[in-house]
C-alpha positions as CSV (number, residue, x, y, z in Angstrom):
1,M,0.0,0.0,0.0
2,K,1.4,3.4,-1.0
3,K,1.7,6.2,1.4
4,V,-1.2,8.2,0.0
5,Q,-3.4,5.1,0.1
6,L,-2.4,4.4,3.7
7,I,-3.3,8.0,4.7
8,A,-6.7,7.6,3.0
9,A,-7.3,4.3,4.9
10,L,-6.3,5.9,8.2
11,Q,-8.6,8.9,7.6
12,A,-11.6,6.5,7.6
13,F,-11.3,6.3,11.4
14,L,-8.8,9.0,12.5
15,P,-9.2,12.8,12.3
16,E,-6.8,14.5,9.9
17,A,-4.9,16.2,12.8
18,A,-4.1,12.7,14.3
19,I,-2.1,11.7,11.2
20,L,1.4,13.2,10.7
21,S,3.1,12.6,7.4
22,S,5.6,15.4,6.8
23,K,9.2,15.2,7.8
24,E,8.9,18.3,10.0
25,S,6.0,17.0,12.0
26,Q,7.6,13.6,12.5
27,I,11.1,14.7,13.6
28,P,10.2,14.7,17.3
29,F,9.5,11.0,17.0
30,E,12.7,10.0,15.1
31,C,14.5,8.7,18.2
32,D,14.1,8.0,21.9
33,A,16.5,9.1,24.6
34,L,19.2,6.9,23.1
35,S,19.6,9.5,20.4
36,A,22.6,7.9,18.6
37,Y,20.0,6.0,16.5
38,R,17.5,8.0,14.4
39,Q,14.9,7.1,11.8
40,L,11.8,8.8,10.5
41,P,8.7,6.6,10.2
42,L,6.5,6.5,7.1
43,L,3.7,7.9,9.2
44,T,2.9,8.9,12.8
45,V,-0.6,8.5,14.3
46,L,-1.9,9.9,17.5
47,P,-5.1,8.0,18.4
48,D,-7.2,8.9,21.5
49,T,-9.5,5.8,21.8
50,I,-8.9,2.1,22.2
51,E,-11.2,1.6,19.2
52,Q,-8.9,3.7,17.0
53,I,-5.9,1.6,18.2
54,Q,-7.7,-1.6,17.3
55,A,-8.5,-0.2,13.8
56,I,-4.9,0.8,13.3
57,C,-3.7,-2.7,14.3
58,K,-6.3,-4.4,12.0
59,L,-5.2,-2.2,9.1
60,C,-1.5,-2.9,9.7
61,H,-2.2,-6.6,10.1
62,Q,-4.1,-6.8,6.9
63,Q,-1.5,-4.9,4.9
64,Q,1.5,-6.3,6.7
65,I,2.7,-2.8,7.7
66,P,5.3,-2.5,10.5
67,L,3.8,-0.9,13.7
68,V,5.9,0.6,16.5
69,A,4.2,1.9,19.7
70,R,5.8,4.8,21.5
71,G,5.3,6.3,25.0
72,A,7.2,9.3,26.2
73,G,10.4,8.5,24.3
74,T,12.5,8.3,27.4
75,G,13.8,4.8,26.6
76,L,17.5,4.1,26.6
77,S,17.8,1.1,24.2
78,G,16.3,2.4,21.0
79,G,13.2,0.3,21.6
80,A,10.8,3.0,20.2
81,L,13.0,3.7,17.1
82,P,10.5,4.0,14.1
83,H,10.4,1.7,11.1
84,E,11.1,3.6,7.9
85,Q,8.3,1.7,6.1
86,G,5.9,1.6,9.0
87,I,3.6,3.5,11.3
88,L,4.7,5.0,14.6
89,L,1.7,4.9,17.1
90,S,2.1,7.5,19.8
91,L,0.2,6.9,23.1
92,A,0.6,10.5,24.2
93,K,-3.1,11.2,24.4
94,F,-3.8,8.2,26.7
95,N,-2.8,10.2,29.8
96,Q,-5.8,9.8,32.2
97,I,-5.9,8.2,35.7
98,L,-9.2,6.3,35.3
99,S,-9.9,5.3,38.9
100,I,-8.3,5.0,42.3
101,D,-9.4,2.1,44.6
102,T,-8.1,3.0,48.1
103,A,-9.7,-0.1,49.7
104,N,-7.8,-2.4,47.4
105,R,-4.8,-0.1,47.1
106,S,-4.8,0.0,43.3
107,A,-5.3,2.4,40.4
108,R,-6.4,2.0,36.8
109,V,-4.4,4.3,34.5
110,Q,-3.9,4.8,30.8
111,P,-0.4,4.0,29.4
112,G,0.5,7.7,28.8
113,V,0.2,8.6,32.5
114,L,3.6,9.8,33.9
115,N,5.1,7.6,36.5
116,L,5.4,10.3,39.1
117,A,1.8,11.5,38.4
118,I,0.4,8.3,40.0
119,S,2.1,8.9,43.3
120,E,1.1,12.5,43.2
121,A,-2.6,11.6,42.6
122,V,-2.8,9.1,45.5
123,A,-0.6,11.0,48.0
124,Q,-3.8,12.5,49.6
125,Y,-4.7,8.9,50.6
126,G,-1.3,8.2,52.1
127,L,-0.4,5.9,49.2
128,Y,2.2,5.8,46.5
129,Y,3.4,3.8,43.5
130,A,6.8,2.2,44.3
131,P,8.8,1.8,41.1
132,D,10.6,5.1,40.6
133,P,13.0,5.3,37.6
134,S,15.2,8.3,37.6
135,S,13.2,9.6,34.6
136,Q,9.9,9.3,36.6
137,I,9.0,13.0,36.0
138,A,8.9,12.2,32.3
139,C,8.5,8.4,31.6
140,T,5.1,6.9,31.3
141,I,3.6,3.8,32.9
142,G,3.1,2.1,29.6
143,G,6.7,2.4,28.7
144,N,7.6,1.2,32.2
145,V,5.6,-2.0,31.6
146,A,7.1,-2.5,28.2
147,E,10.6,-2.3,29.6
148,N,9.9,-3.7,33.1
149,S,11.5,-0.6,34.6
150,G,12.9,-0.4,38.1
151,G,14.3,2.6,39.9
152,V,16.2,3.4,43.1
153,H,13.7,1.6,45.3
154,C,13.4,-1.7,43.3
155,L,15.7,-3.6,45.7
156,K,13.0,-3.8,48.4
157,Y,9.8,-3.2,46.4
158,G,10.6,-4.8,43.1
159,L,10.4,-3.9,39.4
160,T,7.3,-3.0,37.4
161,V,6.3,-6.6,37.1
162,H,6.0,-6.9,40.9
163,N,3.8,-3.8,41.1
164,I,1.0,-4.3,38.5
165,L,-2.2,-6.4,38.6
166,Q,-3.8,-6.2,35.2
167,L,-3.2,-5.0,31.7
168,K,-5.5,-4.3,28.7
169,V,-3.6,-5.0,25.5
170,V,-4.5,-4.7,21.8
171,T,-3.0,-7.6,19.8
172,A,-1.4,-7.3,16.4
173,D,-4.7,-8.2,14.7
174,G,-6.7,-5.7,16.8
175,E,-8.2,-7.9,19.5
176,L,-8.5,-6.4,23.0
177,L,-7.3,-8.7,25.7
178,T,-7.4,-8.4,29.5
179,I,-4.4,-10.0,31.1
180,G,-4.2,-10.5,34.9
181,S,-7.0,-9.4,37.2
182,Q,-7.9,-6.9,39.8
183,A,-7.2,-9.5,42.5
184,F,-3.7,-10.4,43.6
185,D,-3.6,-13.6,41.5
186,S,-5.3,-15.0,38.4
187,A,-5.7,-18.5,36.9
188,G,-3.7,-19.9,34.0
189,F,-0.3,-19.0,32.7
190,D,1.3,-15.9,34.0
191,L,0.9,-13.8,30.8
192,L,1.1,-10.7,32.9
193,A,4.8,-11.4,33.6
194,L,5.3,-12.3,29.9
195,M,3.8,-9.1,28.7
196,T,5.9,-7.0,31.1
197,G,9.2,-6.4,29.6
198,S,8.1,-7.5,26.1
199,E,9.2,-4.2,24.5
200,G,6.2,-3.8,22.3
201,L,6.7,-7.1,20.4
202,L,3.6,-8.9,21.7
203,G,0.9,-6.2,21.9
204,I,0.1,-2.6,22.6
205,I,-0.7,-1.7,26.2
206,V,-3.8,0.5,26.5
207,E,-4.5,0.3,30.2
208,V,-2.6,-0.7,33.4
209,T,-3.8,-1.5,36.9
210,V,-1.0,-0.8,39.4
211,K,-0.6,-1.7,43.0
212,L,-0.3,1.1,45.5
213,L,1.6,1.0,48.8
214,P,1.0,2.9,52.1
215,N,3.6,5.5,52.8
216,P,6.1,4.3,55.4
217,E,6.0,5.7,58.9
218,R,9.6,6.8,58.7
219,T,12.3,7.0,56.1
220,Q,16.0,7.8,56.6
221,V,19.0,7.7,54.3
222,I,22.7,7.3,55.0
223,L,25.4,8.7,52.7
224,A,28.8,6.8,53.0
225,A,31.9,8.0,51.2
226,F,34.9,5.8,50.3
227,D,38.4,6.4,49.0
228,D,38.2,3.2,46.8
229,V,35.5,1.9,44.5
230,A,36.2,-1.7,45.5
231,K,35.6,-0.8,49.2
232,A,32.2,0.6,48.3
233,G,31.4,-2.5,46.3
234,R,32.3,-4.8,49.2
235,A,30.2,-2.6,51.6
236,V,27.1,-3.3,49.4
237,A,27.6,-7.0,49.7
238,D,28.2,-6.7,53.5
239,I,25.0,-4.8,54.0
240,I,22.9,-7.4,52.2
241,A,24.8,-10.2,53.9
242,A,23.8,-8.7,57.3
243,G,20.2,-9.5,56.5
244,I,19.2,-5.9,55.8
245,I,17.0,-5.1,52.8
246,P,17.2,-1.4,52.3
247,A,14.5,0.5,50.4
248,G,17.3,1.7,48.2
249,L,21.0,1.1,47.9
250,E,22.7,3.2,45.2
251,M,26.3,3.8,44.3
252,M,28.1,6.5,42.3
253,D,31.8,6.8,41.4
254,K,33.9,10.0,41.5
255,L,33.1,11.3,38.0
256,A,29.4,10.9,38.6
257,I,29.7,12.4,42.1
258,Q,31.5,15.5,40.8
259,A,29.0,16.0,38.0
260,A,25.9,15.6,40.2
261,E,27.3,17.8,43.0
262,A,28.1,20.6,40.5
263,F,24.5,20.3,39.1
264,V,22.4,19.8,42.2
265,H,24.6,20.8,45.2
266,A,23.4,17.8,47.2
267,G,26.3,17.9,49.7
268,Y,28.3,15.0,48.2
269,P,32.0,14.8,49.3
270,L,34.0,15.7,46.2
271,E,37.1,13.9,47.5
272,A,35.4,10.5,47.5
273,E,36.2,7.9,44.9
274,A,32.7,6.4,45.5
275,I,29.6,7.0,47.6
276,L,26.7,4.8,48.7
277,L,23.2,6.0,49.4
278,C,21.4,3.5,51.7
279,E,17.8,4.2,52.5
280,I,15.9,2.5,55.3
281,D,12.1,2.7,55.6
282,G,9.3,1.2,57.8
283,N,8.0,1.9,61.3
284,N,10.0,3.9,63.8
285,E,11.4,0.8,65.7
286,E,12.6,-1.1,62.7
287,V,14.2,1.9,61.0
288,S,16.1,2.8,64.2
289,E,17.3,-0.9,64.5
290,H,18.4,-1.1,60.8
291,I,20.1,2.3,60.8
292,M,22.2,1.1,63.7
293,Q,23.1,-2.2,61.9
294,V,24.0,-0.3,58.7
295,H,26.2,2.0,60.8
296,Q,28.0,-1.0,62.2
297,V,28.5,-2.5,58.8
298,L,29.9,0.7,57.4
299,E,32.3,1.3,60.3
300,N,33.8,-2.0,59.3
301,S,34.0,-1.1,55.6
302,D,36.7,1.6,56.1
303,P,34.8,4.6,54.8
304,I,36.3,8.1,54.8
305,S,32.9,9.4,56.2
306,F,29.3,8.6,56.5
307,A,26.3,10.6,57.7
308,T,22.6,10.2,58.2
309,A,20.2,12.8,56.7
310,Q,19.0,15.0,59.5
311,S,15.8,16.1,57.9
312,E,13.4,15.2,55.1
313,Q,14.7,18.1,53.1
314,Q,18.3,16.7,53.3
315,R,17.1,13.2,52.5
316,K,15.4,14.5,49.3
317,L,18.5,16.4,48.4
318,F,20.7,13.3,48.7
319,W,18.4,11.5,46.3
320,A,18.1,14.5,44.0
321,G,21.8,14.2,43.2
322,R,21.4,10.6,42.4
323,K,18.3,11.0,40.2
324,A,19.9,13.9,38.4
325,A,23.1,12.0,37.7
326,F,22.3,11.2,34.0
327,P,21.6,14.9,33.0
328,A,24.5,16.1,35.2
329,V,26.9,13.9,33.3
330,G,25.5,15.3,30.1
331,R,26.8,18.7,31.2
332,I,30.5,17.5,31.2
333,S,30.5,15.6,27.9
334,P,29.1,16.3,24.5
335,D,27.7,12.8,24.4
336,Y,27.5,9.7,26.5
337,Y,26.5,6.2,26.0
338,C,24.4,4.8,28.8
339,M,24.8,1.0,29.5
340,D,22.5,-1.2,31.5
341,G,23.8,-4.6,32.7
342,T,23.2,-6.7,35.8
343,I,25.6,-8.8,37.8
344,P,25.7,-10.8,41.0
345,K,26.4,-8.5,43.9
346,E,29.5,-10.4,45.0
347,H,31.2,-9.4,41.7
348,L,30.6,-5.6,42.1
349,A,34.2,-4.7,43.1
350,S,35.9,-6.8,40.4
351,V,33.6,-5.8,37.6
352,L,34.0,-2.1,38.5
353,Q,37.8,-2.6,38.4
354,E,37.5,-4.2,35.0
355,I,35.4,-1.4,33.7
356,Q,38.1,1.1,34.7
357,R,40.7,-1.1,32.9
358,L,38.5,-1.0,29.7
359,S,38.1,2.8,30.1
360,K,41.9,3.1,29.8
361,Q,42.0,0.6,26.9
362,Y,39.4,2.5,24.9
363,E,40.7,5.9,26.1
364,L,37.1,7.0,27.0
365,P,36.1,8.2,30.5
366,V,33.2,6.3,32.2
367,A,31.0,7.5,35.0
368,N,29.3,4.7,37.1
369,V,25.8,5.2,38.5
370,F,23.8,2.2,39.4
371,H,21.4,0.3,41.6
372,A,24.1,-1.4,43.7
373,G,21.7,-3.4,45.9
374,D,20.5,-5.5,43.0
375,G,23.7,-5.3,40.9
376,N,22.1,-3.2,38.1
377,L,25.0,-1.2,36.6
378,H,24.6,2.0,34.6
379,P,28.1,2.9,33.2
380,L,27.9,6.2,31.3
381,I,30.6,6.1,28.6
382,L,31.7,9.7,27.7
383,Y,32.5,10.4,24.0
384,D,32.2,13.1,21.3
385,A,30.1,12.1,18.3
386,N,31.7,14.9,16.3
387,K,35.0,13.1,16.5
388,P,35.3,10.4,13.8
389,G,35.2,6.9,15.2
390,E,34.3,7.8,18.8
391,L,30.7,6.5,18.7
392,V,31.9,3.2,17.3
393,K,34.5,3.0,20.0
394,A,31.9,3.8,22.7
395,E,29.6,1.1,21.3
396,N,32.5,-1.5,21.4
397,F,33.3,-0.4,24.9
398,G,29.7,-0.9,25.9
399,A,29.6,-4.3,24.2
400,D,32.6,-5.4,26.2
401,I,30.9,-4.3,29.5
402,L,27.8,-6.4,28.6
403,K,30.0,-9.4,27.7
404,L,31.6,-9.0,31.1
405,C,28.2,-9.0,32.8
406,V,27.3,-12.3,31.2
407,Q,30.7,-13.8,32.0
408,V,30.2,-13.3,35.7
409,G,26.7,-14.8,35.6
410,G,24.7,-11.6,35.0
411,S,22.5,-10.2,32.3
412,I,22.9,-7.7,29.4
413,T,20.0,-5.7,30.8
414,G,18.3,-4.9,34.1
415,E,15.6,-2.4,33.2
416,H,16.4,-0.5,30.0
417,G,15.5,-3.4,27.7
418,V,17.3,-4.7,24.6
419,G,15.8,-2.6,21.8
420,I,18.3,-2.3,19.0
421,E,21.2,-1.2,21.2
422,K,21.9,-4.7,22.7
423,I,20.4,-7.0,20.1
424,D,23.8,-8.4,19.1
425,Q,24.6,-9.1,22.8
426,M,21.5,-11.3,22.9
427,C,23.5,-13.7,20.8
428,T,26.1,-13.9,23.7
429,Q,23.4,-14.2,26.4
430,F,21.3,-17.0,24.8
431,A,21.8,-20.1,22.8
432,A,20.0,-20.9,19.5
433,D,17.3,-23.1,21.1
434,E,16.5,-20.4,23.7
435,L,16.2,-17.7,21.0
436,A,14.0,-20.0,19.0
437,Q,11.6,-20.2,21.9
438,F,11.5,-16.4,22.1
439,H,10.6,-16.3,18.4
440,S,7.9,-19.0,19.0
441,V,6.3,-16.8,21.6
442,K,6.5,-13.8,19.3
443,A,4.9,-15.8,16.5
444,A,2.0,-16.9,18.8
445,F,1.1,-13.3,19.5
446,D,2.2,-11.7,16.2
447,P,2.5,-14.3,13.4
448,Q,3.2,-11.7,10.8
449,G,5.9,-10.0,12.8
450,I,4.5,-6.5,12.4
451,L,4.9,-5.2,16.0
452,N,8.2,-3.4,16.6
453,P,10.2,-5.6,14.1
454,G,13.9,-5.9,14.4
455,K,14.0,-5.2,18.1
456,A,14.9,-7.2,21.3
457,V,15.3,-10.7,19.9
458,P,17.8,-11.2,17.0
459,T,17.2,-13.6,14.2
460,L,19.2,-16.8,14.3
461,H,20.8,-15.8,11.0
462,R,22.1,-12.5,12.6
463,C,23.7,-14.4,15.5
464,A,25.3,-16.9,13.1
465,E,26.8,-14.0,11.0
466,L,28.2,-12.6,14.3
467,G,29.9,-15.9,15.0
468,A,28.2,-16.0,18.4
469,M,26.0,-19.0,17.8
470,H,26.6,-22.7,17.0
471,V,25.7,-23.5,13.3
472,H,24.9,-27.1,12.5
473,H,26.8,-28.3,9.4
474,G,26.7,-24.9,7.8
475,K,22.9,-24.5,8.4
476,L,21.0,-22.5,11.0
477,P,19.1,-24.7,13.5
478,H,15.8,-22.9,13.0
479,P,15.8,-21.2,9.5
480,E,12.0,-20.9,9.5
481,L,12.3,-18.2,12.2
482,E,14.7,-15.9,10.4
483,R,12.1,-13.4,9.3
484,F,11.2,-12.1,12.7
């Protein structure tokens, strides 16, 4: 179907203003926050009803037109990169909180609702939504579900998958499904978990029912500074080994500390090689007990200093520096490449040392900011895209970090997803038969492969070309799955 014919078909159920076709009108949609990759779609549509989304999916299914769903565009793996021959479906108009059920501590929201807006809406009831990515002032709940986002408090309260009850999803052929239930369990296969983190490959999320938690009686945060990154890494393991599960346990290295402090003025010690932020929450008694235990662990970890926030204002300021670390680093480098890998906590110190070695090898600085408590690393590789070859060098550096994560028993992603950024590293993480199972799941939901094609799961042919997969007698083990 030619572009003019496609526009005419869309106009049968969409207003003219909801169809963007010019280059100028579509430039805001050409990339997500991982702006190293850019691509204009054939068309962009902005529906405002579920019925319109169903009609768009039916049309794309009938005509075999690629369809990419997009939330706020804050993703960091290129997961919302448009397809040049496809339609980009923006969910920006789906931005309403539909209902709040205080008795059952849940809320029904549209996918375009901002993460932070949920907690703000339910604060009057003494409730909040726990997952809090650093981009929570801008990222949307639909995107959080698609990427299974976490945040600084995911150590105690879990990722998105642990904090949702039900989804409404439009399938590739336009069917509306309800997955999960308003209750805390549902019968049958756990399709809710399957859909969470599926990166737009299995369906388009049009409604989310989230769990809400009561605000803790008391919250305190400790800031500990170290003269060695390895010491900070060992302190993380020691805190967890002591049987303490902090609400948040975050770590930053010297470059990130200096950038954040210059940006936010959070009171971070500039002489430190690394800092830990350890937050404890709960009732008064348990917070007092755990704060004392953390103090004892830190005293044995040889810090250069540690202090407990003396007020709610200071606690928020400590966290403000951490949550502003990404934009703060952007002030000291023309460009940076944000990685996202996860490792077992006992390897934190050695992996950080190896990242520093790789930094010298590639001659590119790296700032480390990450969720230390669950081993989710976010190395920020600093480079200048205007210098020939630097982007490629940064990508190769990042690939080596992800390979390192796999080597120590970790994963190539923790919360940012695979998208297009890490698709080659999927060949390192998984064997041919495992990838074949992923493709089988994709085919069950989207047999024509129109939803977000070319993302998250590589073809077996691609892995074979990379030399990262075993090929049987010169043939791919599952050639029928190459087209996805």
